[in-house]
C-alpha positions in Angstrom: 0.0 0.0 0.0 1.1 3.6 -0.5 0.3 7.0 0.8 1.0 10.1 -1.3 1.4 13.8 -1.1 -1.4 15.7 -2.8 0.7 16.1 -5.9 1.3 12.3 -6.1 -2.4 11.7 -5.7 -2.9 13.9 -8.7 -0.4 11.8 -10.7 -1.5 8.4 -9.5 -5.3 8.5 -9.4 -6.4 11.6 -11.3 -8.2 14.5 -9.8 -9.7 13.6 -6.5 -11.7 15.7 -4.0 -10.7 15.2 -0.4 -13.4 16.5 2.1 -11.8 16.8 5.5 -12.3 19.1 8.5 -8.7 18.9 9.6 -5.3 19.5 8.2 -4.4 15.8 8.1 -6.0 13.1 5.9 -4.9 9.4 6.0 -4.6 7.6 2.7 -3.2 4.5 1.0 -4.0 2.0 -1.7 -5.3 -1.5 -1.6 -2.4 -3.9 -2.1 -4.5 -6.2 -4.3 -6.5 -3.9 -6.6 -4.8 -0.5 -6.0 -8.1 1.2 -5.1 -7.6 4.4 -3.1 -8.5 4.0 0.6 -9.5 6.6 3.1 -10.7 6.2 6.7 -14.0 4.4 6.8 -15.6 1.0 6.2 -13.6 0.3 3.0 -10.0 0.3 4.6 -8.6 -2.7 6.4 -5.0 -2.5 7.7 -2.6 -5.3 8.9 -0.9 -3.7 12.0 2.8 -3.7 12.0 3.0 -3.9 8.2 2.3 -1.7 5.3 -0.2 -4.1 3.9 -3.8 -2.8 3.4 -6.9 -4.0 1.7 -10.2 -2.6 0.5 -13.4 -4.2 1.9 -13.9 -6.3 -1.3 -10.4 -7.9 -1.0 -10.6 -8.1 2.7 -13.8 -10.3 2.6 -12.1 -12.6 0.1 -9.6 -13.6 2.8 -10.2 -16.8 4.9 -11.8 -16.0 8.2 -8.7 -16.9 10.2 -6.6 -14.4 8.1 -9.2 -11.6 8.5 -8.6 -11.6 12.2 -5.1 -10.0 11.6 -6.7 -6.8 10.1 -8.1 -3.7 11.7 -10.8 -1.5 10.1 -9.4 2.0 9.9 -12.1 4.4 10.9 -10.1 6.7 13.3 -6.5 7.8 13.2 -5.9 5.9 16.4 -6.8 2.6 14.6 -3.4 3.0 12.8 -1.6 3.0 16.2 2.1 4.0 15.9 1.9 3.9 12.1 -0.2 7.1 11.8 2.5 9.2 10.4 3.3 6.6 7.7 -0.1 7.2 6.2 -0.4 11.0 6.4 -1.5 12.7 3.3 -0.4 16.4 3.3 -3.2 18.6 1.9 -1.0 21.6 1.9 2.6 22.0 0.7 5.2 23.3 3.2 8.2 25.3 2.1 11.1 27.1 3.8 14.4 28.6 2.9 17.8 27.9 4.4 18.7 31.0 6.4 22.3 30.5 5.5 22.3 29.9 1.7 18.6 30.8 0.8 18.1 27.4 -0.9 14.5 26.3 -0.9 13.7 23.3 1.3 10.6 21.1 1.3 9.4 18.5 3.8 12.1 15.7 3.8 15.7 15.0 4.7 17.0 18.3 3.5 15.1 20.6 5.9 16.1 21.3 9.5 14.0 23.7 11.6 15.1 25.4 14.9 12.5 24.5 17.5 10.0 27.3 18.2 11.7 29.8 15.8 11.4 30.9 12.2 14.9 29.8 11.5 15.8 27.0 9.1 18.8 25.3 7.5 19.3 22.9 4.6 21.0 19.6 5.6 24.4 20.9 4.3 24.5 23.9 6.6 23.0 21.9 9.5 25.8 19.4 9.3 28.3 22.2 9.3 27.1 23.3 12.8 29.0 22.3 15.9 27.6 19.2 17.6 26.4 21.2 20.5 24.1 23.3 18.2 22.7 20.6 16.0 20.4 19.4 18.8 18.6 22.7 18.7 17.2 21.7 15.3 14.7 19.0 14.2 14.5 17.4 10.8 11.2 18.4 9.1 10.3 14.9 7.8 6.7 15.7 8.4 4.9 19.1 8.8 3.8 18.2 12.3 7.3 19.0 13.7 6.7 22.7 12.8 4.2 22.8 15.6 2.3 26.1 16.0 4.5 27.7 13.2 3.1 25.4 10.5 0.9 28.1 9.0 4.0 30.3 8.5 5.4 27.7 6.1 2.5 26.9 3.9 3.4 27.4 0.2 0.6 29.6 -1.2 -1.2 28.8 -4.4 -0.7 31.1 -7.4 -4.2 31.7 -8.5 -5.4 28.3 -9.5 -1.9 26.8 -9.5 0.0 24.7 -7.1 3.4 23.1 -7.6 3.6 19.3 -8.2 6.9 17.7 -7.2 6.6 13.9 -7.4 6.6 12.8 -11.1 8.8 9.8 -11.6 11.0 8.9 -14.6 12.8 5.6 -15.3 16.3 5.7 -16.9 17.8 2.6 -18.3 21.2 1.5 -19.7 20.6 -0.5 -23.0 23.3 -3.1 -23.6 23.5 -5.7 -20.9 20.3 -4.3 -19.3 17.6 -4.5 -22.0 19.5 -5.7 -25.1 22.5 -8.1 -25.6 25.9 -6.5 -25.8 26.5 -5.6 -29.5 30.2 -6.1 -29.2 29.8 -9.5 -27.6 27.4 -10.5 -30.4 30.1 -9.4 -32.9 32.6 -11.5 -30.9 30.5 -14.6 -31.1 30.1 -14.2 -34.9 33.8 -13.4 -35.5 35.5 -15.4 -32.8 37.8 -12.5 -31.9 38.6 -13.2 -28.3 39.5 -9.5 -27.5 36.0 -8.4 -28.2 34.8 -10.1 -25.0 36.1 -7.1 -23.1 33.3 -4.7 -22.1 32.7 -1.8 -19.6 32.2 -4.5 -16.9 35.9 -5.2 -17.3 37.3 -1.8 -18.4 35.7 1.2 -16.7 37.5 3.7 -18.9 35.3 3.9 -22.0 37.9 5.9 -24.2 40.5 3.2 -23.6 38.0 0.4 -24.4 36.9 2.0 -27.7 40.4 2.6 -28.9 41.2 -1.0 -28.1 38.1 -2.2 -30.1 38.8 0.0 -33.1 42.4 -1.3 -33.3 41.0 -4.9 -33.2 38.4 -4.3 -35.9 41.1 -2.8 -38.2 43.4 -5.8 -37.6 40.6 -8.2 -38.6 39.2 -6.1 -41.5 35.8 -5.6 -39.9 33.8 -2.5 -41.0 30.7 -0.7 -39.9 28.5 -2.6 -42.3 29.6 -5.8 -40.6 28.5 -4.5 -37.2 25.2 -3.5 -38.7 24.6 -7.0 -40.0 25.1 -8.3 -36.5 23.0 -5.8 -34.6 20.0 -6.0 -36.9 19.5 -9.6 -35.8 19.7 -8.9 -32.1 16.6 -9.4 -30.0 15.8 -7.9 -26.5 17.0 -9.8 -23.5 14.3 -12.3 -22.3 11.5 -10.4 -20.6 12.9 -6.9 -21.5 10.2 -5.9 -24.0 7.4 -7.2 -21.8 9.0 -5.4 -18.8 8.8 -2.1 -20.7 5.2 -2.7 -21.7 4.4 -3.4 -18.1 6.2 -0.2 -16.9 4.9 2.3 -19.4 1.4 2.8 -18.0 2.8 3.0 -14.4 5.7 5.4 -15.3 5.0 7.0 -18.6 8.4 8.5 -18.8 11.1 6.0 -20.0 14.5 7.2 -21.1 17.3 5.1 -22.6 20.8 6.3 -21.6 23.4 4.4 -23.5 27.1 4.8 -24.4 26.5 2.9 -27.6 26.4 4.6 -31.1 23.5 5.6 -33.3 25.3 4.6 -36.5 24.7 0.9 -35.7 22.2 0.9 -32.7 19.0 2.1 -34.3 17.7 -1.4 -34.9 18.1 -2.1 -31.2 16.1 1.0 -30.3 13.3 -0.1 -32.7 13.2 -3.5 -30.9 12.5 -1.7 -27.6 9.5 0.2 -28.9 11.6 3.4 -29.6 11.7 5.2 -26.3 13.6 8.4 -26.0 17.3 7.5 -26.6 20.5 9.5 -25.6 23.6 8.0 -27.2 26.9 8.8 -28.9 28.3 8.7 -32.5 31.1 7.0 -34.3 33.9 8.3 -36.6 33.9 6.3 -39.9 36.7 6.7 -42.4 36.3 6.7 -46.2 36.8 2.9 -46.3 34.0 2.2 -43.8 36.2 1.4 -40.8 35.3 2.6 -37.3 38.3 4.7 -36.4 37.0 6.5 -33.3 34.0 7.8 -31.4 32.5 11.1 -30.3 31.1 11.2 -26.8 28.2 13.6 -27.0 28.9 14.5 -23.4 31.3 13.2 -20.8 29.5 11.3 -18.1 26.3 11.8 -20.0 24.2 9.4 -18.0 24.8 11.1 -14.7 24.3 14.6 -16.2 21.0 13.4 -17.9 19.7 12.3 -14.5 20.7 15.6 -12.9 19.0 17.5 -15.7 15.7 15.7 -15.4 15.8 16.1 -11.6 16.1 19.9 -12.2 13.0 19.4 -14.4 11.2 18.2 -11.3 11.4 14.4 -11.9 12.5 11.8 -9.4 14.6 9.1 -11.1 14.8 5.4 -10.9 18.0 4.3 -12.7 18.8 0.8 -13.9 22.1 -0.5 -15.3 24.5 -3.4 -15.3 28.0 -2.0 -15.4 30.6 0.4 -14.1 29.6 3.1 -16.6 26.1 3.1 -15.1 27.2 3.7 -11.5 27.4 7.5 -11.6 23.8 7.8 -12.9 22.6 5.3 -10.3 24.3 7.3 -7.5 22.7 10.5 -8.8 19.2 9.0 -9.0 16.7 8.7 -6.2 16.9 4.9 -6.6 19.5 2.8 -8.4 19.1 -0.9 -9.3 21.6 -3.3 -10.9 20.5 -6.0 -13.2 22.8 -8.8 -14.5 26.0 -7.2 -13.0 29.4 -9.0 -13.2 30.9 -10.2 -10.0 33.4 -7.4 -10.2 30.6 -4.8 -10.3 28.7 -6.5 -7.5 31.7 -6.5 -5.3 32.6 -2.9 -6.0 29.0 -1.6 -5.4 27.2 -3.6 -2.7 25.0 -0.5 -2.0 22.7 -1.2 -4.9 19.9 -3.9 -4.9 20.3 -6.5 -7.7 17.5 -7.7 -10.0 18.2 -11.3 -11.2 16.0 -10.9 -14.2 13.3 -8.6 -15.6 10.5 -10.1 -13.6 12.5 -9.4 -10.5 13.1 -5.9 -11.8 9.3 -5.5 -12.0 9.1 -6.5 -8.4 11.8 -4.1 -7.2 10.4 -1.1 -9.2 6.8 -2.0 -8.2 7.8 -1.9 -4.5 9.4 1.5 -4.9 6.2 2.8 -6.6 3.9 1.3 -4.0 6.1 1.7 -0.9 4.4 3.4 2.0 6.7 6.4 1.9 7.5 9.4 -0.3 10.4 9.1 -2.7 12.5 11.9 -1.3 14.3 14.0 -3.9 18.0 14.3 -4.0 19.6 17.7 -3.6 19.7 19.2 -7.0 23.1 19.6 -8.9 23.8 23.2 -9.9 23.0 23.7 -13.6 26.1 24.3 -15.7 26.0 27.5 -17.8 24.3 27.1 -21.2 27.4 28.6 -22.8 29.4 25.5 -21.7 27.9 23.5 -24.5 27.0 26.2 -27.0 29.8 25.6 -29.4 29.9 21.8 -29.1 26.2 20.8 -29.7 26.0 18.4 -32.6 23.0 16.0 -32.3 19.6 17.3 -33.2 16.6 16.8 -30.9 13.0 17.8 -31.5 10.9 19.5 -28.8 7.3 20.1 -29.6 3.9 21.1 -28.2 1.1 18.5 -28.7 -2.2 20.2 -29.0 -2.8 21.6 -32.5 0.3 19.9 -33.9 -0.1 16.1 -33.2 -3.4 16.0 -31.4 -6.6 18.1 -31.3 -6.8 21.1 -29.0 -8.6 19.4 -26.0 -10.7 22.5 -25.0 -12.1 22.9 -28.4 -13.2 19.3 -28.3 -14.9 20.0 -24.9 -16.5 23.2 -26.5 -17.9 21.2 -29.4 -19.3 18.5 -27.0 -21.1 20.9 -24.7 -21.5 23.9 -26.9 -20.0 26.3 -24.4 -19.0 29.5 -26.2 -16.4 30.6 -23.6 -14.3 27.5 -24.3 -13.5 28.6 -27.8 -10.7 30.7 -26.4 -7.3 28.8 -26.3 -3.6 29.8 -25.9 -3.7 30.7 -29.5 -5.7 33.8 -28.5 -5.0 34.3 -24.8 -1.3 34.2 -23.7 -2.1 34.3 -19.9 -2.5 30.6 -19.0 -3.6 31.2 -15.4 -6.3 33.6 -16.6 -7.4 31.1 -19.3 -7.7 28.2 -16.9 -9.7 30.3 -14.4 -12.0 31.2 -17.2 -12.4 27.6 -18.2 -13.2 26.5 -14.6 -15.8 29.2 -14.3 -17.4 28.3 -17.6 -17.6 24.6 -16.8 -19.2 25.3 -13.4 -21.7 27.7 -14.7 -22.9 25.0 -17.2 -22.9 22.2 -14.7 -20.1 20.2 -16.4 -18.0 18.2 -13.9 -14.5 17.0 -14.3 -15.3 13.4 -15.0 -17.4 14.5 -18.0 -14.3 16.4 -19.3 -12.2 13.3 -19.0 -14.7 11.2 -20.9 -14.2 13.7 -23.9 -10.5 13.2 -23.6 -10.6 9.5 -23.9 -12.4 9.7 -27.3 -9.9 12.0 -28.9 -7.6 10.7 -31.6 -4.4 12.0 -33.0 -4.5 14.5 -35.9 -4.3 13.2 -39.5 -0.6 13.0 -40.6 0.8 13.0 -37.1 1.7 9.3 -37.0 3.2 9.4 -40.5 5.3 12.5 -39.5 6.7 10.7 -36.4 7.6 7.6 -38.4 9.3 9.8 -41.0 11.2 11.7 -38.3 12.8 8.7 -36.6 15.8 8.2 -38.9 16.1 12.0 -39.4 16.0 13.2 -35.8 15.7 10.1 -33.6 14.9 12.0 -30.4 11.6 13.7 -29.7 10.3 15.3 -26.5 6.6 16.1 -26.6 5.4 18.6 -24.0 1.9 19.7 -23.2 0.6 22.2 -20.7 -2.6 20.1 -20.8 -3.6 17.7 -18.0 -2.7 14.1 -17.6 -6.1 12.8 -18.6 -5.6 14.4 -22.0 -1.9 13.6 -22.3 -1.8 9.9 -21.3 -4.3 8.5 -24.0 -2.8 10.8 -26.7 0.8 9.9 -25.9 -0.2 6.3 -25.8 -1.8 6.5 -29.3 1.4 8.3 -30.5 3.5 5.5 -29.1 5.6 7.9 -27.1 6.6 6.9 -23.6 7.8 10.3 -22.3 4.8 12.2 -20.9 5.4 15.8 -19.8 2.1 17.3 -18.7 0.2 19.0 -15.9 -2.7 17.9 -13.7 -6.2 19.2 -12.7 -8.0 18.6 -9.4 -11.7 18.8 -8.5 -13.4 20.5 -5.6 -15.8 18.7 -3.2 -18.6 18.9 -5.7 -16.6 17.5 -8.6 -16.0 20.7 -10.6 -12.6 21.6 -11.9 -11.0 23.6 -9.1 -7.2 23.7 -9.5 -4.5 23.4 -12.1 -1.5 21.5 -10.7 1.6 22.7 -12.5 4.4 20.1 -12.7 7.0 22.8 -13.4 6.6 26.5 -14.1 7.8 27.3 -17.7 8.4 23.6 -18.3 8.8 24.0 -22.1 11.5 26.6 -21.9 13.3 24.8 -19.1 13.2 21.5 -20.9 14.9 23.0 -24.0 17.6 24.6 -21.8 18.3 21.3 -19.9 18.5 19.4 -23.2 21.0 22.0 -24.5 23.1 21.4 -21.4 23.1 17.8 -22.5 24.7 18.9 -25.7 21.7 18.7 -28.0 20.8 21.2 -30.7 17.0 21.8 -30.5 14.4 22.1 -33.2 11.3 23.4 -31.4 7.8 23.2 -32.9 4.9 25.1 -31.4 1.5 26.4 -32.2 0.5 29.1 -29.7 1.6 31.9 -27.3 2.6 29.5 -24.5 5.2 27.9 -26.9 7.0 31.1 -27.8 9.7 31.0 -25.0 10.5 27.4 -26.0 10.9 28.5 -29.7 13.1 31.4 -28.7 15.4 29.3 -26.6 15.9 26.6 -29.3 18.5 26.7 -32.1 15.6 26.6 -34.6 12.0 27.5 -33.7 9.1 26.7 -36.1 5.4 27.7 -35.7 2.9 25.1 -37.0 -0.4 26.4 -38.4 -0.7 29.3 -36.0 -3.6 31.7 -35.3 -3.5 35.1 -36.9 -2.7 36.6 -33.5 0.3 34.3 -32.9 1.5 34.9 -36.5 1.2 38.7 -36.2 3.1 38.9 -32.8 5.9 36.5 -33.6 7.2 37.4 -37.1 10.7 36.2 -36.4 9.8 32.5 -36.7 9.2 30.5 -39.9 5.7 29.2 -40.3 4.6 25.9 -41.8 1.0 25.1 -42.6 1.1 21.3 -42.4 3.3 18.2 -41.7 4.6 18.0 -45.2 5.9 21.6 -45.1 7.4 20.8 -41.7 9.3 17.8 -43.1 10.8 20.0 -45.8 11.8 22.6 -43.2 13.4 20.0 -40.9 15.4 18.5 -43.8 16.6 22.0 -44.6 17.8 22.5 -41.0 19.5 19.2 -40.4 21.1 19.2 -43.8 23.4 22.0 -42.7 27.0 20.9 -41.9 29.7 22.6 -39.8 29.5 24.4 -36.6 26.2 24.5 -34.6 24.1 27.5 -35.3 24.2 30.2 -32.7 21.3 30.3 -30.2 19.0 33.3 -30.3 18.3 33.1 -26.6 20.9 34.6 -24.2 23.1 32.1 -22.4 23.4 32.0 -18.7 
């Protein structure tokens, strides 16, 4: 069973109204059917464990086993486990009075008893031992006592901040796919190709060694491609990803392999988002070297997505995965060599992909928050400005790949006020408040909105465009300011397991009440973090709330805009349809030489 902060609830079970008279609500999920459980006749708890059942699953138990459970009607029924099931309805926030860093409830916040004075964990540890005891770790808001109200993070109009979205990052070779170099070794019989990162942690040394071997044995890139195209995912790997995608609709492949030969492997895995490197091929077709897109790219990718407000579960098999696993909130080894196991006993080990399901499933359903790591400081954008080589596409979804959701709602219920979108109104807070008011005045509740979302299909030409794009720009991030109930079915139909979206919540009557923003300015910040990871960005948008993303990218393109968007943003090229966009992208990626200079200022 699991309890969640309010933002996690939004992510896990949609928009839910909690009607309580006090600051604290108790919440978990049934460990059999995952139903949400609140105090009352539907919640049965096994004391001393984190195992909970709904009434339906409780009554399925044999009579002798039912005796071990307690019906949770009052907080006292949870005994000493009350705090484990607390659902915070408000978000609490402080600042370190030494470095001014923001701190949230968790391991990084230390509060001086009875005073409005707070420290982050780094500055608390720097205190003399005699002073540390004056502080208490704010692992629950209750320790703030009578000062709790002073630390409530206020809503911005309709918006609150959501902090608990999860992303899973995976190594590829040895984790999800066989090692390409070992497959080549099996086909050629070259003994030296048995050496991998599990034996040689220095990747530059390993690749120089491999290139020399291939030259000696007259093996070219085309020979490698022949081997790789026949590789199949490791047993259970594809099924594991299919199991994971609905639970964590953000799957990232971080691999040190090379896109010149690895594209067939990525296809086999259902084409999640892939970060990789590139090879240097001479005129005779020999592999003579490699270009690392970014040194220690796996760790830096984890840190970038943490700055984008995600908590990361990282999975790998070898030494070159350790830095990303250490940076992540959770790291798991799968199929590690004895040398890796011995060097890093701190990580749990999955013996196969079914075991990996169990380990990730326990993290997702554990009866505790996934506490965020302290964020790494972002490197300046100028650090990668002159070295970005690989292209990546960032795009809005509504109006480009899928219908504008609010126009679909307007068509369904014939509410005139809902014809206004971000193509006409740039103030998103104001727009969402207008929508909430219009829905309430016409008696339309949130569940009716969600029913409309489930019936939406992708726009004509969208799937064809994405298939065309794969070999041209094999990395796409789709970002929507829309809510999860719109994003999940659309992203699923697009076959894209990387959902960046927001959430909405209902009030006690079931009307749309609050927009839960995953990250303020998420489109702009996503472009900047991807540039820090040494990608050149093509950004495609349709409306006012895409403009900052377009300005930050190396190339911004407006897709079929409204007259207002077109008039106010004349600096961007405009395409009317997917065919025109294809031609524009080919024109962009066909350029050779140094990366184009960014228009946005660097920081």
